[in-house]
VEXDREN-744163 format. One record per residue (C-alpha): residue number from 1; residue in one letter; z negated, y negated, x negated. Coordinates in Angstrom, 1 decimal, decimal comma, padded with zeros to 4 digits, m for minus. Layout:
! VEXDREN-744163
  resi  resn       w       v       u
   NUM     A       Z       Y       X
...
END
This chain:
! VEXDREN-744163
  resi  resn       w       v       u
     1     M   018,4  m013,3   017,3
     2     T   021,5  m013,5   015,1
     3     A   024,6  m011,3   014,6
     4     C   025,4  m009,5   011,4
     5     R   028,5  m010,9   009,8
     6     V   029,7  m007,5   008,7
     7     C   029,1  m005,1   011,5
     8     G   028,2  m007,4   014,4
     9     G   024,8  m005,8   015,0
    10     K   021,9  m007,9   016,3
    11     I   019,1  m008,9   013,9
    12     A   016,0  m009,9   015,8
    13     A   014,1  m012,0   013,2
    14     P   014,3  m013,2   009,5
    15     A   012,8  m010,9   006,9
    16     Y   012,1  m013,9   004,7
    17     E   011,6  m017,6   005,5
    18     T   010,4  m020,5   003,4
    19     P   010,4  m024,2   004,1
    20     A   012,6  m026,8   002,5
    21     P   014,0  m027,6   000,0
    22     A   016,6  m024,9  m000,4
    23     L   018,4  m024,5  m003,7
    24     T   022,2  m024,1  m004,0
    25     S   024,2  m022,3  m006,6
    26     I   025,3  m025,6  m008,1
    27     M   021,6  m026,7  m008,5
    28     T   021,4  m029,1  m005,7
    29     L   018,5  m029,3  m003,2
    30     L   019,1  m029,2   000,5
    31     N   016,5  m030,4   003,1
    32     I   016,7  m027,1   005,0
    33     P   014,6  m023,9   005,1
    34     T   015,7  m020,7   003,6
    35     R   015,9  m017,7   006,1
    36     V   017,1  m014,2   005,2
    37     Y   018,1  m011,6   007,7
    38     V   018,5  m007,9   006,9
    39     C   020,8  m005,7   009,2
    40     D   019,5  m002,3   010,0
    41     G   023,0  m001,2   011,1
    42     C   024,9  m001,6   007,8
    43     G   022,5  m002,8   005,2
    44     H   023,9  m006,3   004,9
    45     A   021,6  m009,3   004,2
    46     Q   022,6  m012,8   005,1
    47     C   021,3  m016,4   005,3
    48     D   021,9  m019,2   007,7
    49     E   025,0  m021,3   007,1
    50     I   024,4  m024,6   005,2
    51     P   025,1  m027,8   007,1
    52     D   028,7  m029,0   007,0
    53     I   029,8  m026,1   004,9
    54     E   033,5  m027,0   004,9
    55     T   032,9  m030,5   003,4
    56     F   030,4  m028,9   000,9
    57     Y   033,2  m026,7  m000,6
    58     D   035,9  m029,3  m000,3
    59     T   034,2  m032,2  m002,1
    60     G   030,8  m031,2  m003,2
    61     Y   031,2  m027,8  m004,8
    62     R   032,7  m029,0  m008,1
    63     I   032,3  m025,9  m010,3
    64     S   032,5  m026,7  m014,1
    65     L   034,6  m029,9  m013,6
    66     S   032,2  m032,0  m015,6
    67     S   033,0  m030,2  m018,9
    68     E   036,2  m028,6  m020,1
    69     G   034,4  m025,9  m022,1
    70     H   031,6  m025,2  m019,6
    71     D   030,7  m021,5  m019,4
    72     Q   027,6  m019,3  m018,9
    73     I   026,2  m016,9  m021,5
    74     F   026,8  m013,3  m020,3
    75     A   025,1  m011,6  m023,3
    76     V   024,1  m012,0  m026,9
    77     K   024,9  m009,2  m029,3
    78     P   022,3  m008,0  m031,9
    79     D   024,2  m010,0  m034,6
    80     G   023,8  m013,2  m032,6
    81     T   027,4  m013,3  m031,3
    82     V   027,5  m014,9  m027,8
    83     I   029,6  m013,3  m025,1
    84     F   030,5  m015,8  m022,4
    85     R   030,8  m014,9  m018,8
    86     T   034,4  m015,9  m018,2
    87     D   035,7  m013,9  m021,2
    88     H   033,8  m010,8  m020,0
    89     Q   035,0  m011,3  m016,4
    90     A   038,6  m011,6  m017,5
    91     E   038,4  m008,4  m019,5
    92     I   036,9  m006,5  m016,6
    93     A   039,6  m007,8  m014,3
    94     R   042,4  m006,8  m016,7
    95     N   041,0  m003,3  m017,0
    96     L   040,3  m002,7  m013,4
    97     L   043,6  m004,1  m012,0
    98     D   045,8  m002,4  m014,7
    99     L   048,8  m004,5  m013,5
   100     P   052,4  m003,5  m014,1
   101     Q   054,8  m005,7  m016,1
   102     G   055,7  m008,9  m014,3
   103     A   053,1  m008,5  m011,5
   104     R   052,4  m011,3  m009,2
   105     L   048,6  m012,0  m009,2
   106     L   046,8  m014,3  m006,8
   107     D   043,4  m015,9  m007,7
   108     Y   041,9  m016,4  m004,2
   109     G   039,2  m019,1  m004,2
   110     A   040,2  m019,9  m007,8
   111     A   038,3  m023,1  m008,6
   112     K   039,5  m024,0  m012,1
   113     A   041,0  m020,5  m012,4
   114     D   039,5  m020,0  m015,9
   115     T   039,4  m016,2  m015,5
   116     L   043,0  m016,1  m014,5
   117     R   043,9  m018,4  m017,4
   118     K   042,3  m015,9  m019,8
   119     I   044,1  m013,0  m018,2
   120     I   047,5  m014,8  m018,5
   121     A   046,7  m015,5  m022,2
   122     A   046,4  m011,8  m022,8
   123     R   049,2  m010,8  m020,3
   124     P   051,8  m013,7  m020,3
   125     D   054,2  m011,4  m018,3
   126     I   052,0  m011,8  m015,2
   127     E   053,0  m014,4  m012,6
   128     P   049,9  m016,4  m011,7
   129     H   049,2  m018,0  m008,3
   130     V   046,1  m019,9  m007,1
   131     F   044,5  m020,8  m003,8
   132     D   041,3  m022,8  m003,1
   133     V   039,8  m024,7  m000,2
   134     S   039,6  m027,9  m002,3
   135     T   042,2  m030,0  m004,1
   136     D   039,6  m030,9  m006,8
   137     Y   040,9  m028,3  m009,1
   138     A   044,6  m029,2  m009,1
   139     S   044,3  m031,0  m012,4
   140     A   043,0  m027,8  m014,0
   141     W   046,0  m025,8  m012,7
   142     N   048,7  m028,2  m013,6
   143     G   050,7  m027,4  m016,7
   144     W   050,3  m023,7  m016,7
   145     I   050,7  m022,7  m013,0
   146     A   054,0  m023,6  m011,3
   147     P   053,6  m026,2  m008,5
   148     D   055,0  m023,7  m005,9
   149     A   052,4  m021,2  m007,0
   150     Q   049,5  m023,5  m006,1
   151     A   048,0  m023,9  m002,6
   152     A   044,9  m025,7  m001,2
   153     Y   043,3  m025,5   002,2
   154     E   045,9  m023,2   003,7
   155     V   048,0  m020,4   002,2
   156     P   051,7  m020,8   002,8
   157     E   053,2  m018,3   005,3
   158     T   055,9  m017,5   002,6
   159     W   053,1  m015,9   000,6
   160     N   052,6  m013,1   003,1
   161     G   053,3  m009,7   001,6
   162     R   054,1  m011,4  m001,8
   163     F   051,5  m010,2  m004,2
   164     D   051,0  m007,0  m006,2
   165     A   047,3  m007,9  m006,6
   166     A   044,7  m010,4  m005,6
   167     M   041,4  m011,1  m007,1
   168     S   038,5  m013,2  m005,8
   169     H   035,5  m013,8  m008,1
   170     F   032,2  m014,7  m006,7
   171     V   033,6  m016,3  m003,5
   172     I   032,9  m013,9  m000,6
   173     E   029,2  m014,5  m000,8
   174     H   029,8  m018,1   000,3
   175     V   032,0  m017,5   003,4
   176     A   030,7  m017,4   006,9
   177     D   033,2  m014,7   008,0
   178     P   033,5  m012,2   005,2
   179     V   035,5  m009,7   007,1
   180     G   038,0  m012,4   008,2
   181     F   038,2  m013,5   004,5
   182     I   039,2  m010,0   003,5
   183     R   041,7  m009,7   006,3
   184     G   043,2  m013,0   005,1
   185     I   043,8  m011,5   001,7
   186     H   045,2  m008,2   003,2
   187     K   048,2  m010,0   004,7
   188     L   049,1  m011,6   001,4
   189     L   049,4  m008,3  m000,5
   190     K   052,4  m005,9  m000,7
   191     P   052,0  m002,5   000,8
   192     R   049,4  m000,6  m001,3
   193     G   048,6  m003,9  m003,1
   194     T   045,3  m004,1  m004,9
   195     L   042,3  m006,3  m004,3
   196     L   039,6  m007,0  m006,8
   197     L   036,5  m008,5  m005,4
   198     S   033,4  m009,5  m007,4
   199     M   030,1  m010,8  m006,0
   200     P   026,4  m010,7  m006,8
   201     D   024,5  m007,5  m006,4
   202     V   021,3  m008,7  m004,9
   203     S   019,6  m005,4  m005,7
   204     A   020,0  m006,0  m009,4
   205     N   019,8  m009,8  m009,3
   206     P   017,0  m010,5  m006,7
   207     G   017,3  m014,3  m007,1
   208     D   020,6  m014,2  m005,2
   209     M   018,6  m013,6  m002,0
   210     T   017,3  m017,2  m002,1
   211     V   020,6  m019,0  m003,0
   212     A   021,2  m021,4   000,0
   213     D   025,0  m021,3  m000,1
   214     H   025,2  m017,6  m000,7
   215     V   025,2  m016,8   002,9
   216     N   026,1  m013,1   002,3
   217     H   024,1  m010,7   000,1
   218     F   026,1  m007,5  m000,1
   219     S   024,8  m004,0  m000,6
   220     E   027,1  m001,1  m001,5
   221     A   026,9   000,0   002,1
   222     S   027,8  m003,3   003,6
   223     L   030,5  m004,0   001,1
   224     R   032,2  m000,7   001,9
   225     R   031,9  m001,5   005,6
   226     A   033,4  m005,0   005,2
   227     L   036,4  m003,7   003,1
   228     A   037,2  m001,0   005,6
   229     A   037,0  m003,5   008,5
   230     G   039,3  m005,8   006,5
   231     G   042,0  m003,1   006,1
   232     F   041,3  m001,7   002,7
   233     E   040,5   001,7   001,2
   234     V   037,9   001,5  m001,5
   235     S   039,0   002,9  m004,9
   236     M   035,8   002,1  m006,8
   237     I   032,7  m000,1  m006,9
   238     D   031,7  m000,9  m010,5
   239     V   028,0  m001,9  m010,9
   240     T   027,8  m001,3  m014,7
   241     S   030,4  m003,6  m016,4
   242     F   028,7  m006,8  m015,1
   243     P   025,0  m006,1  m014,5
   244     G   023,9  m008,0  m011,4
   245     A   027,3  m007,9  m009,8
   246     F   029,7  m005,7  m007,8
   247     F   033,3  m005,4  m009,0
   248     A   035,1  m003,6  m006,1
   249     V   038,7  m002,4  m006,3
   250     A   040,4  m001,6  m003,0
   251     V   043,9  m000,8  m001,9
   252     R   045,6  m002,3   001,1
   253     S   045,8   000,3   003,9
   254     E   048,5   000,4   006,4
   255     T   046,4   002,2   009,0
   256     P   043,0   001,0   010,5
   257     A   040,0   002,5   008,7
   258     R   037,2   004,0   010,7
   259     P   033,9   002,2   010,2
   260     E   032,0   005,3   009,1
   261     Q   029,0   004,7   006,8
   262     D   026,7   006,8   004,7
   263     A   023,4   006,7   006,5
   264     I   021,5   007,2   003,2
   265     L   023,2   004,2   001,6
   266     V   022,4   002,1   004,6
   267     R   018,8   003,1   004,6
   268     Q   018,4   002,4   000,9
   269     A   020,1  m001,0   001,3
   270     V   017,7  m002,0   004,1
   271     E   014,7  m000,8   002,2
   272     R   015,7  m002,7  m000,9
   273     G   016,6  m005,9   001,0
   274     L   013,2  m005,9   002,7
   275     E   011,5  m005,2  m000,7
   276     I   013,3  m008,2  m002,2
   277     C   012,3  m010,4   000,7
   278     D   008,7  m009,3   000,2
   279     F   009,0  m010,2  m003,5
   280     W   010,1  m013,8  m002,9
   281     R   007,4  m014,3  m000,2
   282     T   004,8  m013,2  m002,7
   283     S   006,3  m015,2  m005,5
   284     A   006,4  m018,4  m003,5
   285     A   002,8  m018,1  m002,6
   286     N   001,9  m017,3  m006,2
   287     L   003,8  m020,3  m007,5
   288     E   002,0  m022,6  m005,0
   289     K  m001,4  m021,4  m006,3
   290     R  m000,4  m021,7  m010,0
   291     A   001,1  m025,2  m009,5
   292     A  m002,3  m026,2  m008,0
   293     T  m004,0  m024,9  m011,1
   294     F  m001,8  m026,9  m013,4
   295     R  m001,5  m030,0  m011,1
   296     G  m000,9  m033,1  m013,3
   297     R  m000,9  m031,0  m016,5
   298     K   002,1  m030,6  m018,9
   299     V   004,2  m027,5  m018,4
   300     A   007,7  m026,3  m019,2
   301     I   010,1  m024,0  m017,3
   302     Y   012,1  m021,4  m019,2
   303     G   015,6  m021,1  m017,8
   304     A   018,0  m023,9  m016,7
   305     G   019,8  m021,6  m014,3
   306     F   019,0  m020,6  m010,7
   307     Y   015,6  m019,0  m011,3
   308     G   014,3  m022,0  m013,2
   309     G   015,7  m024,3  m010,6
   310     W   014,0  m022,4  m007,8
   311     I   010,7  m022,6  m009,6
   312     F   011,2  m026,4  m009,9
   313     S   011,9  m026,7  m006,2
   314     R   008,5  m025,1  m005,6
   315     I   006,3  m026,9  m008,2
   316     G   008,2  m030,0  m009,3
   317     N   006,0  m032,4  m007,3
   318     D   002,8  m030,9  m008,6
   319     V   003,1  m030,6  m012,4
   320     E   004,1  m032,8  m015,3
   321     L   007,3  m031,1  m016,4
   322     T   008,1  m031,7  m020,1
   323     A   011,5  m029,9  m020,2
   324     F   013,6  m026,9  m019,2
   325     L   014,1  m024,4  m022,0
   326     D   017,4  m022,5  m022,3
   327     Q   019,2  m020,5  m025,0
   328     N   022,6  m021,6  m023,8
   329     P   023,9  m024,2  m026,4
   330     G   026,1  m025,6  m023,7
   331     L   023,1  m026,6  m021,6
   332     Q   020,9  m027,9  m024,4
   333     N   020,7  m031,7  m024,8
   334     T   021,7  m032,1  m021,1
   335     E   019,5  m032,8  m018,1
   336     H   018,5  m030,5  m015,2
   337     F   017,1  m032,3  m012,1
   338     G   016,6  m035,3  m014,4
   339     Y   014,6  m033,4  m017,1
   340     P   015,8  m032,6  m020,6
   341     V   017,1  m029,1  m021,4
   342     S   016,0  m028,0  m024,9
   343     A   016,2  m024,9  m027,1
   344     P   013,2  m022,6  m026,6
   345     T   012,0  m023,3  m030,1
   346     A   011,7  m027,0  m029,2
   347     I   009,0  m026,4  m026,5
   348     A   006,5  m029,4  m026,4
   349     E   003,4  m028,7  m028,5
   350     D   001,2  m030,1  m025,7
   351     A   002,7  m027,9  m022,9
   352     E  m000,1  m025,8  m021,4
   353     A   002,0  m023,4  m019,4
   354     L   005,5  m021,9  m019,4
   355     F   006,9  m020,8  m016,0
   356     I   009,5  m018,1  m016,7
   357     G   012,6  m018,7  m014,6
   358     L   014,6  m015,5  m015,5
   359     N   015,7  m012,4  m013,5
   360     P   012,3  m010,7  m013,1
   361     L   014,0  m007,3  m013,9
   362     K   014,8  m008,6  m017,4
   363     A   012,4  m011,5  m018,0
   364     R   009,6  m009,8  m019,9
   365     A   012,0  m008,1  m022,4
   366     A   013,7  m011,4  m023,0
   367     I   010,6  m013,4  m023,6
   368     A   009,1  m010,6  m025,8
   369     S   011,9  m011,3  m028,4
   370     M   010,7  m015,0  m028,8
   371     P   007,4  m014,9  m030,7
   372     Y   007,2  m018,7  m030,9
   373     L   006,5  m018,7  m027,1
   374     H   003,5  m016,4  m027,5
   375     R   001,2  m019,0  m029,0
   376     P  m002,5  m019,7  m028,3
   377     G  m003,0  m022,2  m025,5
   378     L   000,3  m021,6  m023,8
   379     E   000,0  m019,5  m020,6
   380     L   003,1  m017,6  m019,6
   381     L   003,5  m017,5  m015,8
   382     W   005,9  m014,9  m014,3
   383     L   007,6  m014,7  m010,9
   384     E   006,5  m011,2  m010,4
   385     A   002,8  m011,8  m011,2
END
């Protein structure tokens, strides 16, 4: 029996459980099982906390510090132009926040604050502030954010009621008390101040359900419930600008909100959560069988992101892995779990199988555009098979 982190309801048993190792969002393996619980009351899904979570984020969760120019590919245009995630995220934030001249903007859980930096480059009139639960990122802030506009571990009391807006990108899925997290931002905003939250949409990106350090998997229903409980009125929830993610805009309320919910949204969220759990249960069993088929034989994994890493966590001890394949030039010629990352065109000639580590909602369309992977003697193995 566990309690829902959003509504407090009791959840009797996990909807999905698989043995160790568990894979984190920074591609590290933890010797713990993965368990997912789905709340019937509000449509929230959640996982167990990882061990020593505070230390993990203080000293272990070093996002993009190994490379100054590190970024993820968001999309590739038909003409081959690459759109990087941070550029797209910053553009969405500017449009949704629509800040007045000279606004004070707080990046809460900022890490290197790359999104904020790009916003400031386009809007130098904005006064930037940053907060994070680690001091690892101070060197990335220095030189463009004033020292008294930086905070780590604890937010100064002098910041209460200070900000016109706050944004927090892909942070709330990590925190053990999401409603408390939202309330913490509430007190930092001016009356009617604006909050922009982004987080994975597990319905559109099912892999998020198995990320060990993503202890919250929001649905629209549970996100609305959490924002109301945290003292905000929802203005909009954007699910189209960044496929696979929610971008929620909410306004600080001065009166407590009633925790009313749309019963249809809750039911749909519960059904989708259970469906995703069933998918991963089936996929894990299927991978185990296919790994046995190719035991000791040469294979490759397409995708050096989370999906590819999850496949590796399930089959890495059984097969002879030649390489990870990835289109991101920033990942090519690096290593992933000690194996080389190569361009898809460089797949080993003697590889007998290619495990496809992409979002299953998009995987087949992506691989269809690469004729060199459809060669005789190379078996394509899908998560959804």
